[in-house]
C-alpha positions as CSV (number, residue, x, y, z in Angstrom):
1,M,16.8,-44.9,159.9
2,L,19.7,-45.9,162.1
3,T,18.8,-45.5,165.8
4,A,20.6,-46.7,168.9
5,G,20.1,-50.4,169.6
6,K,19.0,-51.2,166.0
7,R,20.1,-54.7,164.8
8,L,21.5,-54.9,161.3
9,A,22.4,-57.8,159.0
10,V,25.7,-58.0,157.2
11,F,25.9,-59.8,153.9
12,S,28.5,-60.7,151.2
13,I,26.9,-60.7,147.8
14,R,28.4,-62.9,145.1
15,E,27.3,-63.1,141.5
16,G,26.6,-66.7,140.5
17,K,25.2,-68.5,137.4
18,G,21.7,-68.5,138.8
19,G,21.8,-64.8,140.1
20,S,23.1,-63.1,143.2
21,I,24.1,-65.3,146.2
22,W,23.6,-63.5,149.5
23,V,25.8,-65.0,152.2
24,R,25.1,-63.9,155.8
25,A,28.5,-62.6,157.0
26,G,27.5,-61.3,160.4
27,S,25.6,-58.7,162.3
28,A,26.0,-55.0,163.2
29,F,24.5,-52.8,166.0
30,V,24.0,-49.1,166.1
31,N,25.6,-47.3,169.1
32,K,24.1,-44.3,170.9
33,D,26.4,-41.9,169.0
34,G,25.2,-43.4,165.6
35,S,28.4,-45.4,165.0
36,L,28.3,-49.1,164.2
37,N,29.8,-52.2,165.8
38,V,30.2,-54.9,163.1
39,L,30.6,-58.5,164.1
40,L,31.7,-60.7,161.3
41,D,31.4,-64.5,161.2
42,V,33.1,-64.8,157.8
43,L,35.3,-62.6,155.6
44,P,34.1,-61.6,152.1
45,L,36.3,-62.9,149.2
46,D,36.0,-59.6,147.4
47,G,36.3,-57.3,150.4
48,K,32.8,-55.9,150.0
49,L,30.0,-56.0,152.6
50,H,26.4,-55.1,152.4
51,V,24.6,-53.9,155.6
52,R,20.9,-53.6,155.9
53,E,18.2,-53.6,158.6
54,A,17.7,-57.1,159.8
55,A,14.4,-58.7,158.9
56,E,12.2,-60.1,161.7
57,K,12.4,-63.8,160.8
58,R,13.9,-63.9,157.3
59,D,17.6,-63.0,157.6
60,T,18.4,-66.1,155.5
61,A,20.5,-65.6,152.4
62,T,18.6,-66.0,149.1
63,V,19.7,-67.0,145.6
64,G,17.4,-65.9,142.8
65,G,14.5,-65.9,145.3
66,R,15.6,-69.2,146.9
67,Y,17.0,-69.7,150.4
68,A,20.7,-70.5,150.5
69,S,19.9,-73.7,152.4
70,E,18.1,-75.0,149.3
71,L,21.2,-74.9,147.2
72,S,22.8,-78.0,146.1
73,L,26.6,-78.4,146.2
74,E,26.8,-78.1,142.4
75,S,25.3,-74.6,142.5
76,S,27.3,-73.4,145.5
77,P,30.7,-71.7,144.9
78,V,33.4,-74.1,146.2
79,G,36.9,-73.1,146.8
80,G,38.6,-76.3,145.5
81,H,37.8,-78.5,148.4
82,S,36.5,-82.0,148.0
């Protein structure tokens, strides 16, 4: 339930070879009137965002059950940069 002061996590979900890749895109906060303030650190490539209640300690993105920090460069989507 969305109550005032609740902290939410904002993700961009991309489909990769090994499954879904959840990238933390920012945070959101519920206002007293039930509206949301969304603070983005990145912009999604496809224009879609997923908002859910923030977990206590595990707001880290996962890939097929793995933390995003465990990904190698080969399995991460790269935008043509070397």
